[in-house]
Structures are given as C-alpha cells and as structure tokens.
Kinemage of the C-alpha trace (Angstrom):
@kinemage 1
@onewidth
@group {chain A} dominant
@subgroup {mainchain}
@vectorlist {calphas} color= white
{ca met a 1} P 175.420 50.081 -126.635
{ca asn a 2} L 177.081 53.104 -125.019
{ca glu a 3} L 176.464 56.177 -127.165
{ca gln a 4} L 179.262 58.210 -125.538
{ca leu a 5} L 182.749 58.155 -127.011
{ca ser a 6} L 185.810 59.435 -125.166
{ca val a 7} L 188.843 60.318 -127.294
{ca glu a 8} L 192.201 61.214 -125.781
{ca thr a 9} L 194.411 63.303 -128.065
{ca pro a 10} L 198.224 63.008 -128.091
{ca glu a 11} L 198.240 66.201 -125.978
{ca gln a 12} L 196.414 64.298 -123.199
{ca ile a 13} L 193.122 66.075 -123.731
{ca asp a 14} L 189.928 64.070 -123.270
{ca ile a 15} L 187.175 64.961 -125.732
{ca asn a 16} L 183.796 63.311 -125.257
{ca tyr a 17} L 181.582 62.889 -128.307
{ca gln a 18} L 178.246 61.255 -128.908
{ca lys a 19} L 178.459 58.494 -131.464
{ca ala a 20} L 176.439 58.788 -134.647
{ca gly a 21} L 174.188 55.748 -134.766
{ca ile a 22} L 172.925 53.739 -137.698
{ca gly a 23} L 169.753 55.835 -138.051
{ca ser a 24} L 171.422 59.214 -138.497
{ca arg a 25} L 174.100 57.732 -140.764
{ca phe a 26} L 171.451 56.005 -142.893
{ca tyr a 27} L 169.464 59.198 -143.471
{ca ala a 28} L 172.657 61.166 -144.158
{ca ala a 29} L 173.676 58.557 -146.744
{ca leu a 30} L 170.164 58.667 -148.227
{ca leu a 31} L 170.314 62.449 -148.683
{ca asp a 32} L 173.776 62.215 -150.236
{ca thr a 33} L 172.602 59.440 -152.554
{ca ile a 34} L 169.660 61.575 -153.709
{ca leu a 35} L 172.021 64.481 -154.441
{ca leu a 36} L 174.387 62.177 -156.317
{ca ala a 37} L 171.478 60.770 -158.322
{ca leu a 38} L 170.406 64.306 -159.299
{ca ile a 39} L 173.982 65.111 -160.339
{ca phe a 40} L 174.073 61.950 -162.454
{ca ile a 41} L 170.703 62.631 -164.094
{ca val a 42} L 171.547 66.252 -164.949
{ca gly a 43} L 175.017 65.267 -166.140
{ca ala a 44} L 173.683 62.444 -168.310
{ca tyr a 45} L 171.072 64.773 -169.861
{ca val a 46} L 173.685 67.428 -170.668
{ca asn a 47} L 175.986 64.741 -172.053
{ca phe a 48} L 173.270 63.364 -174.307
{ca ser a 49} L 172.428 66.895 -175.485
{ca phe a 50} L 176.070 67.447 -176.478
{ca ile a 51} L 176.089 64.294 -178.563
{ca val a 52} L 172.786 65.095 -180.276
{ca glu a 53} L 173.346 68.807 -180.892
{ca leu a 54} L 177.021 68.843 -181.853
{ca gly a 55} L 177.090 65.931 -184.227
{ca glu a 56} L 178.726 62.548 -184.306
{ca val a 57} L 182.425 63.398 -183.905
{ca phe a 58} L 182.638 66.629 -181.896
{ca gly a 59} L 179.597 65.756 -179.804
{ca lys a 60} L 180.965 62.339 -178.857
{ca trp a 61} L 184.307 63.841 -177.794
{ca leu a 62} L 182.571 66.345 -175.539
{ca gly a 63} L 180.236 63.607 -174.335
{ca ala a 64} L 183.214 61.438 -173.372
{ca leu a 65} L 184.780 64.388 -171.536
{ca gly a 66} L 181.494 65.041 -169.774
{ca gly a 67} L 181.313 61.381 -168.750
{ca ile a 68} L 184.767 61.613 -167.189
{ca ile a 69} L 183.746 64.762 -165.295
{ca ile a 70} L 180.554 63.116 -164.011
{ca phe a 71} L 182.547 60.069 -162.898
{ca ala a 72} L 185.053 62.304 -161.054
{ca ile a 73} L 182.239 64.202 -159.324
{ca leu a 74} L 180.490 61.006 -158.224
{ca trp a 75} L 183.686 59.518 -156.793
{ca gly a 76} L 185.064 62.762 -155.420
{ca tyr a 77} L 181.821 64.000 -153.854
{ca tyr a 78} L 182.417 62.620 -150.378
{ca ile a 79} L 186.159 63.266 -150.387
{ca val a 80} L 185.914 66.939 -151.380
{ca phe a 81} L 183.190 67.726 -148.872
{ca glu a 82} L 184.751 65.771 -146.010
{ca ile a 83} L 188.142 67.477 -146.249
{ca thr a 84} L 186.807 70.998 -146.907
{ca thr a 85} L 183.804 71.174 -144.562
{ca asn a 86} L 185.128 69.647 -141.337
{ca gly a 87} L 184.267 66.041 -142.157
{ca gln a 88} L 180.747 66.719 -143.389
{ca ser a 89} L 179.064 65.882 -146.662
{ca pro a 90} L 175.766 67.730 -147.288
{ca gly a 91} L 173.859 64.748 -145.912
{ca lys a 92} L 175.992 64.589 -142.777
{ca arg a 93} L 175.633 68.339 -142.240
{ca ala a 94} L 171.844 68.067 -142.494
{ca leu a 95} L 171.812 65.280 -139.863
{ca gly a 96} L 174.350 66.991 -137.597
{ca ile a 97} L 177.136 64.410 -137.838
{ca arg a 98} L 180.733 64.470 -139.052
{ca val a 99} L 183.794 62.288 -139.614
{ca ile a 100} L 186.854 62.597 -137.359
{ca lys a 101} L 190.069 60.647 -136.852
{ca glu a 102} L 190.210 58.207 -133.958
{ca gly a 103} L 192.556 60.663 -132.212
{ca gly a 104} L 189.889 63.379 -132.291
{ca tyr a 105} L 191.402 65.570 -134.991
{ca pro a 106} L 190.182 66.330 -138.549
{ca ile a 107} L 190.551 63.755 -141.292
{ca ser a 108} L 193.078 64.189 -144.097
{ca phe a 109} L 192.694 63.667 -147.833
{ca ala a 110} L 194.219 60.190 -147.522
{ca asp a 111} L 191.836 59.248 -144.692
{ca ser a 112} L 188.784 60.347 -146.668
{ca ala a 113} L 190.039 58.669 -149.843
{ca ile a 114} L 190.569 55.347 -148.053
{ca arg a 115} L 187.175 55.318 -146.291
{ca asn a 116} L 185.357 56.203 -149.503
{ca ile a 117} L 187.215 53.731 -151.719
{ca val a 118} L 186.309 50.985 -149.250
{ca arg a 119} L 182.705 52.247 -149.437
{ca val a 120} L 182.369 49.994 -152.502
{ca val a 121} L 183.004 46.947 -150.298
{ca asp a 122} L 180.681 48.300 -147.586
{ca phe a 123} L 177.898 48.509 -150.176
{ca leu a 124} L 178.093 44.780 -150.991
{ca pro a 125} L 176.078 42.711 -151.606
{ca ile a 126} L 173.441 45.454 -151.784
{ca cys a 127} L 172.468 48.638 -149.921
{ca tyr a 128} L 175.475 48.715 -147.569
{ca gly a 129} L 174.842 45.164 -146.373
{ca ala a 130} L 178.482 44.478 -145.431
{ca gly a 131} L 178.903 47.901 -143.847
{ca leu a 132} L 175.722 47.521 -141.790
{ca phe a 133} L 176.778 44.111 -140.502
{ca val a 134} L 180.206 45.414 -139.419
{ca met a 135} L 178.632 48.453 -137.737
{ca leu a 136} L 176.293 46.217 -135.723
{ca ile a 137} L 179.186 44.219 -134.258
{ca asn a 138} L 181.452 47.234 -133.702
{ca lys a 139} L 181.153 49.191 -130.449
{ca asp a 140} L 181.889 52.516 -132.198
{ca trp a 141} L 179.495 51.986 -135.158
{ca gln a 142} L 182.421 51.874 -137.608
{ca arg a 143} L 181.903 50.442 -141.075
{ca leu a 144} L 184.748 48.796 -143.020
{ca gly a 145} L 185.807 52.134 -144.520
{ca asp a 146} L 186.096 53.659 -141.052
{ca leu a 147} L 188.157 50.737 -139.766
{ca ala a 148} L 190.491 50.945 -142.767
{ca ala a 149} L 190.983 54.716 -142.440
{ca gly a 150} L 190.953 54.912 -138.636
{ca thr a 151} L 187.955 57.246 -138.588
{ca leu a 152} L 184.808 57.698 -136.510
{ca val a 153} L 181.460 59.327 -137.228
{ca val a 154} L 180.180 61.461 -134.349
{ca lys a 155} L 177.473 64.000 -133.701
{ca thr a 156} L 178.626 67.574 -134.158
{ca ser a 157} L 177.526 68.630 -130.677
{ca arg a 158} L 180.429 67.734 -128.432
{ca ser a 159} L 179.480 66.497 -124.968
{ca asp a 160} L 182.515 67.587 -122.982
{ca ile a 161} L 186.176 68.437 -123.241
{ca lys a 162} L 188.601 68.258 -120.374
{ca leu a 163} L 192.222 67.855 -119.380
{ca thr a 164} L 193.440 64.481 -118.219
{ca ser a 165} L 194.764 64.151 -114.697
{ca ala a 166} L 198.307 64.311 -116.022
{ca asn a 167} L 197.703 67.760 -117.447
{ca leu a 168} L 195.735 69.004 -114.475
{ca asn a 169} L 198.729 68.381 -112.267
{ca ala a 170} L 201.171 69.973 -114.659
{ca ser a 171} L 202.216 73.579 -114.389
{ca ser a 172} L 201.157 75.754 -117.307
{ca ser a 173} L 203.565 77.935 -119.222
{ca pro a 174} L 202.959 81.682 -119.371
{ca ile a 175} L 200.421 82.782 -121.951
{ca asn a 176} L 201.782 85.256 -124.457
{ca ile a 177} L 199.186 87.132 -126.491
{ca thr a 178} L 200.473 89.802 -128.837
{ca pro a 179} L 198.198 92.888 -128.916
{ca gln a 180} L 196.504 93.120 -132.311
{ca glu a 181} L 193.214 93.981 -133.971
{ca asn a 182} L 190.163 92.181 -132.569
{ca leu a 183} L 188.456 90.230 -135.317
{ca tyr a 184} L 185.663 88.474 -133.442
{ca ser a 185} L 184.979 90.539 -130.310
{ca asp a 186} L 181.720 91.908 -131.783
{ca trp a 187} L 180.013 88.530 -131.427
{ca ile a 188} L 182.037 86.778 -128.716
{ca lys a 189} L 179.918 86.173 -125.609
{ca pro a 190} L 182.274 85.402 -122.692
{ca glu a 191} L 179.369 84.413 -120.469
{ca leu a 192} L 178.717 81.378 -122.698
{ca val a 193} L 182.183 79.941 -121.992
{ca ser a 194} L 182.029 77.304 -119.273
{ca asp a 195} L 184.739 76.910 -116.640
{ca thr a 196} L 185.850 73.661 -118.288
{ca glu a 197} L 186.112 75.327 -121.693
{ca phe a 198} L 188.003 78.263 -120.195
{ca asp a 199} L 190.504 75.899 -118.546
{ca met a 200} L 190.919 74.130 -121.876
{ca ile a 201} L 191.518 77.409 -123.729
{ca arg a 202} L 194.056 78.492 -121.119
{ca glu a 203} L 195.892 75.164 -121.349
{ca phe a 204} L 195.959 75.295 -125.145
{ca leu a 205} L 197.281 78.867 -125.229
{ca ser a 206} L 199.986 78.048 -122.703
{ca arg a 207} L 201.170 74.962 -124.605
{ca arg a 208} L 200.634 75.869 -128.255
{ca glu a 209} L 204.268 76.858 -128.823
{ca asp a 210} L 205.218 73.222 -128.187
{ca leu a 211} L 202.873 71.982 -130.916
{ca ser a 212} L 203.541 71.667 -134.611
{ca thr a 213} L 201.723 74.110 -136.882
{ca thr a 214} L 199.399 71.356 -138.100
{ca arg a 215} L 198.514 70.119 -134.621
{ca arg a 216} L 198.050 73.683 -133.371
{ca phe a 217} L 195.548 74.317 -136.167
{ca glu a 218} L 193.713 71.023 -135.585
{ca leu a 219} L 193.509 71.417 -131.814
{ca ser a 220} L 192.455 75.073 -131.912
{ca arg a 221} L 189.644 74.111 -134.298
{ca thr a 222} L 188.583 71.159 -132.138
{ca ile a 223} L 188.383 73.387 -129.053
{ca gly a 224} L 187.169 76.577 -130.699
{ca lys a 225} L 184.543 75.494 -133.223
{ca pro a 226} L 181.891 74.296 -130.719
{ca ile a 227} L 182.380 77.500 -128.726
{ca ala a 228} L 182.083 79.669 -131.834
{ca asp a 229} L 178.991 77.728 -132.948
{ca lys a 230} L 177.082 78.369 -129.728
{ca met a 231} L 178.027 82.062 -129.920
{ca gly a 232} L 176.630 82.271 -133.450
{ca gly a 233} L 179.962 82.853 -135.156
{ca glu a 234} L 179.926 82.629 -138.952
{ca gly a 235} L 182.338 82.913 -141.837
{ca thr a 236} L 186.016 82.032 -141.883
{ca ile a 237} L 187.456 81.863 -138.377
{ca arg a 238} L 191.103 81.671 -137.358
{ca tyr a 239} L 190.514 79.552 -134.300
{ca asp a 240} L 193.854 80.260 -132.624
{ca lys a 241} L 193.116 83.988 -132.844
{ca phe a 242} L 189.512 83.393 -131.790
{ca leu a 243} L 190.645 81.522 -128.655
{ca glu a 244} L 193.018 84.362 -127.805
{ca glu a 245} L 190.158 86.856 -127.962
{ca val a 246} L 187.828 84.611 -125.965
{ca tyr a 247} L 190.482 84.214 -123.284
{ca thr a 248} L 191.215 87.958 -123.144
{ca leu a 249} L 187.535 88.929 -122.954
{ca lys a 250} L 186.781 86.223 -120.423
{ca ile a 251} L 189.483 87.296 -117.981
{ca ser a 252} L 188.363 90.896 -118.428
{ca asp a 253} L 184.748 89.925 -117.807
{ca gln a 254} L 185.458 87.635 -114.876
{ca pro a 255} L 189.069 87.552 -113.633
{ca tyr a 256} L 190.531 84.191 -112.769
{ca ser a 257} L 193.293 83.637 -110.239
C-alpha cells in the first residue's frame, strides 16, 4: 500500500504527507489508553476517599460529582487534545502522528467529536476489531471514525508542499508587508528554507487577502509549522507573522528575481 498521501487544498496547493500506518496508530492508542487508565484509577481512588472520609450523605454527593468529572475527562480526552494541540493526543505526539481534515487543514471541534464518538463502534467487538478491519481495506488507513468525520491520520513530518500547475501559471499579486517589530528573527534560519517552501510562502503572502480569516490562519499554520519546527521555534507562534519574517529575511539573505 502506498504510504504517500497527496492532499490538494481549496487554494490549489498540493501537500504531500506520509500516512500513519496501523503500527504507529496502535502504539499511540496504547499510550493514550494507559494514560486514561491512570486517570480512571486516580479518580476512582479520590472518589472512594471522598465517600469514606466525608460520610454517607455529603461524601456520596461529592463522589457522584467526581464520577461525572471522571466521565467527562475520559470522553473529552481525545477531543480536547486534538483541537488544542494540532490534532495530537499525548500518544499521537509521542509517535509523531496527528489528525487532519481530508482537505489538509486542522480539524474542528465537530470533526474531533464525531471521530471520537464513533470510536465506540470502532472498538467493537473488542480491541478496535471493527476499526482495524476497516483500516485494512481502506487505502488511507481510515477507521470508521475517520470516514464519518472526513479525517486522516498522518505523520507530522510533511514530505513536500507545492503549488499546482494552475497556480504556477498564475500571476501573483504584490506582497504587502507592513513594517513592524520582529518577533521571531532571533531564531529564524533563512538557509533552512527550501526553494519550494519559499515559493509557497511567497504565493501565500500574495494571496492571503483573498482568503477568509479562518482559512488564512489554517493555511499559514500548515505552511509555517513544519518550517518553524526544523528551525527549532518554540512557544506560541503567529504563523502569518512568522511567514512574513521568513520571507523578508530570505530575500535579504538571498534575493530572488
């Protein structure tokens, strides 16, 4: 089975990913399951302590509240992590994989909720039996939850990103960058930016005014995060601003015609 996955965004940008296979997804799920089991054990112990220490009435009320909290954590674990950490639960982060939409952009709350509600069906009859069977007959290794939500699981290292032929033949609009304080220039390494990545940055900056705010954010993150990662960037990054600085430093370092 071909491990490469090519996704074309609505902006006619081809992004090539490497699919996350059954092995990496299994070990990611195993790590997450261990963490969830620890949460359940600690929560159950604290709950039992409330009931014992605080008496029949008050202790049982707090125990019931604690049970609801534990239930919410267990069900919300994947959803919270996937929508706040770029499609990665702790297990997925450890194995270097993440969840994306079929169009190549980040998943939403609804997407994560759907894929994780259907996880119950994937688990049937035992140990993800249904999900494993569907993954084996699906060319993109999608389980039922992925098919229902329109999501894919890919490795975090992106293989390639390029413009489609339609965009390569199109004329780019002027790039307008307003002079402002440099936030990331201390760790930006222009020499690490490939010609393909530079062309992609230039195309994004020239066309971003035509994009909605949401799509601009999603696309700047899709383009910028792998570049920032290989430069060692950490902390909160405004990827549109980061791409501006990369572009400015790159043309200063090596002018392009």
